[in-house]
C-alpha positions in Angstrom: 15.7 18.9 9.6 13.4 20.9 7.2 13.7 17.9 4.7 12.5 15.6 7.5 9.6 17.7 8.5 8.5 17.6 5.0 8.3 13.8 5.1 6.8 13.5 8.4 4.3 16.4 8.6 1.4 14.2 7.0 2.2 11.5 9.5 -1.0 10.9 11.6 1.3 11.4 14.8 1.3 15.1 13.8 -2.3 15.7 12.9 -3.4 19.2 13.8 0.3 20.2 14.7 1.9 23.0 12.7 5.3 22.6 10.9 6.8 25.1 13.6 5.2 22.9 16.2 6.7 19.7 14.8 10.1 21.4 15.0 9.7 22.0 18.6 8.4 18.4 19.2 11.7 17.0 17.6 13.6 19.5 19.8 11.9 18.5 23.1 12.1 15.0 22.3 15.9 15.2 21.3 15.0 13.3 18.0 17.8 11.7 16.0 18.2 10.2 12.7 19.4 6.7 12.5 20.7 4.9 9.5 20.6 1.3 8.7 22.3 -1.1 6.1 20.5 -3.9 4.1 19.3 -6.5 6.4 20.7 -4.7 9.4 18.6 -5.7 12.8 17.0 -2.8 14.3 15.9 -4.6 17.3 15.1 -8.3 18.3 12.4 -10.1 20.1 12.4 -9.4 23.9 14.6 -6.4 23.5 13.6 -3.5 25.6 12.2 -0.6 23.6 12.1 2.8 24.9 11.7 4.8 21.5 9.5 4.9 18.4 10.7 5.5 14.9 9.3 7.1 11.9 10.6 5.5 8.6 12.4 8.5 6.5 14.0 6.5 3.8 13.7 2.7 2.6 11.7 0.0 4.1 11.6 -2.3 7.2 10.1 -5.9 7.7 8.6 -6.2 11.1 9.1 -9.9 11.7 7.5 -12.7 14.0 10.1 -15.3 15.0 8.6 -18.7 16.2 10.5 -21.0 18.5 11.2 -23.5 15.6 12.9 -20.9 13.8 10.2 -19.9 11.2 9.9 -16.4 10.3 6.6 -14.7 9.5 6.5 -10.9 8.3 3.8 -9.3 10.2 4.0 -6.1 7.9 6.4 -4.0 5.7 7.1 -0.5 6.9 7.5 2.3 4.3 8.3 5.9 4.3 6.2 7.8 7.1 5.2 4.5 8.9 5.7 4.1 12.6 7.5 1.4 14.6 7.7 0.9 18.2 4.5 2.8 19.0 2.7 -0.1 20.1 4.8 -0.1 23.4 4.7 3.4 24.3 1.9 3.0 26.7 2.5 -0.6 27.7 3.6 -1.7 31.1 5.9 -4.0 29.4 8.6 -2.5 27.0 9.9 -5.9 25.6 9.2 -6.4 21.9 7.6 -9.3 20.5 9.0 -9.0 17.1 12.2 -8.4 15.0 12.7 -5.2 13.0 15.0 -5.7 10.0 16.1 -3.1 7.4 15.2 -4.0 3.9 17.8 -2.1 1.9 19.7 1.1 3.2 17.2 2.8 5.2 16.8 5.9 7.6 14.5 6.4 10.5 13.7 9.3 12.8 14.0 8.1 16.6 12.0 9.7 19.5 12.0 8.7 22.8 8.7 7.7 24.6 9.0 10.4 27.2 7.8 12.9 24.9 4.4 11.3 25.6 4.5 11.6 29.5 6.5 14.6 30.4 5.8 18.2 29.6 8.9 20.1 28.5 10.2 23.2 30.2 8.2 25.4 27.5 5.0 23.7 28.6 4.3 23.6 24.7 0.5 23.4 23.9 1.0 20.6 21.2 1.6 17.9 23.7 -2.1 17.1 24.3 -2.6 16.8 20.8 0.5 14.6 20.3 -0.8 12.0 22.8 -4.4 12.2 21.4 -3.0 11.4 18.0 -0.8 8.5 19.5 -4.0 7.0 21.0 -5.8 7.3 17.7 -2.8 5.4 16.1 -2.7 2.6 18.5 -6.7 2.2 18.0 -6.3 2.0 14.3 -3.2 -0.6 15.0 -5.7 -2.9 16.8 -8.2 -2.6 13.8 -5.3 -3.5 11.4 -4.4 -6.5 13.5 -8.1 -7.6 13.4 -7.9 -7.5 9.8 -4.7 -9.7 9.7 -6.5 -12.2 11.9 -9.5 -12.1 9.4 -7.1 -13.0 6.7 -5.3 -15.9 8.5 -8.8 -17.2 9.5 -9.6 -18.1 6.1 -10.0 -21.8 5.8 -7.8 -22.0 2.5 -4.8 -20.5 1.1 -7.0 -19.1 -1.8 -9.2 -17.7 0.7 -6.4 -15.8 2.5 -5.3 -14.5 -0.9 -8.8 -13.3 -1.8 -9.2 -11.6 1.7 -5.7 -9.8 1.2 -6.5 -8.7 -2.2 -9.8 -7.4 -1.2 -8.3 -5.5 1.5 -5.7 -3.7 -1.1 -8.7 -3.3 -3.4 -10.6 -1.4 -0.7 -7.6 0.6 0.3 -6.8 1.7 -3.2 -10.3 2.1 -4.3 -9.3 0.5 -7.5 -9.2 -2.8 -9.3 -5.6 -2.6 -10.3 -3.1 -1.9 -7.7 0.6 -2.9 -6.7 1.1 -5.5 -3.9 3.4 -3.7 -1.4 5.2 -6.9 -0.5 7.5 -9.1 -2.7 6.4 -12.6 -3.3 8.5 -14.2 -0.5 7.4 -11.4 1.9 3.8 -12.2 1.0 4.3 -15.9 1.6 5.8 -15.1 5.0 2.9 -12.9 5.8 0.4 -15.4 4.8 2.4 -18.1 6.6 2.7 -20.6 3.6 5.6 -21.6 1.3 6.3 -19.4 -1.7 5.8 -22.2 -4.1 2.4 -22.7 -2.8 1.5 -19.0 -2.9 2.9 -18.7 -6.6 0.8 -21.9 -7.7 -2.3 -20.5 -6.3 -2.1 -16.9 -7.7 -1.4 -18.9 -11.0 -4.6 -21.0 -10.5 -6.7 -17.7 -9.8 -5.2 -16.2 -12.9 -6.2 -19.3 -15.0 -9.5 -18.9 -13.6 -9.8 -15.5 -14.8 -10.2 -13.9 -11.4 -7.3 -11.9 -11.3 -4.4 -10.9 -13.5 -0.8 -10.7 -11.9 2.1 -9.1 -13.8 5.1 -8.7 -11.4 3.9 -6.7 -8.3 0.7 -5.5 -10.1 -2.7 -7.2 -9.7 -5.8 -6.5 -11.6 -9.2 -8.0 -10.3 -11.1 -9.3 -13.4 -13.9 -10.9 -11.5 -14.6 -9.1 -8.0 -17.8 -11.0 -7.3 -15.8 -14.4 -7.7 -13.0 -13.1 -5.4 -15.6 -12.2 -2.9 -17.2 -15.6 -2.9 -13.7 -17.1 -2.4 -13.2 -14.7 0.6 -16.4 -15.7 2.4 
């Protein structure tokens, strides 16, 4: 469990909670490690969720399934990311998404009741844990608003520009790696992969960006901002 704590101690959920207290959290919550194979479904749309998870190894795709069968990747979860947290304080525990393992993955699973019931030890960290969770949920709302901003762009080029500017601000660098593969990004932007590749190629020809595999270099920041507006 010490190796797990090294991974999760910098998770926002455990801000201002010591490593010894994290051990107590995991003990109180009766936390467990779950292992998943490539493309394994962790949960599906409309499943009742009573636990949250923290990614320990590998990646997971959070996927929105439309009624016509179209799949759109909402986000890709990597090491130390949370899943299931959005339903912790919800009156409904039915998830609107699918969660699918991307490669062999591991996650730390904690039941929601850790946020509602004080344990027999009356641990002092419970209040901090709840406050941290509320901060995480607030940040999630901001993230979803940012995605809406991306998808509200009138053109595909505009969506790409807004997305790249988001990564630029996050990394504070004109050179960065895109966290999604090309197909995943196409699903995220709700477009076909060939259309995405063609538009990235056009932006490169226009000397706005340079793309090499997953690495992007913004060569004309002002032009990119114009496209995003």
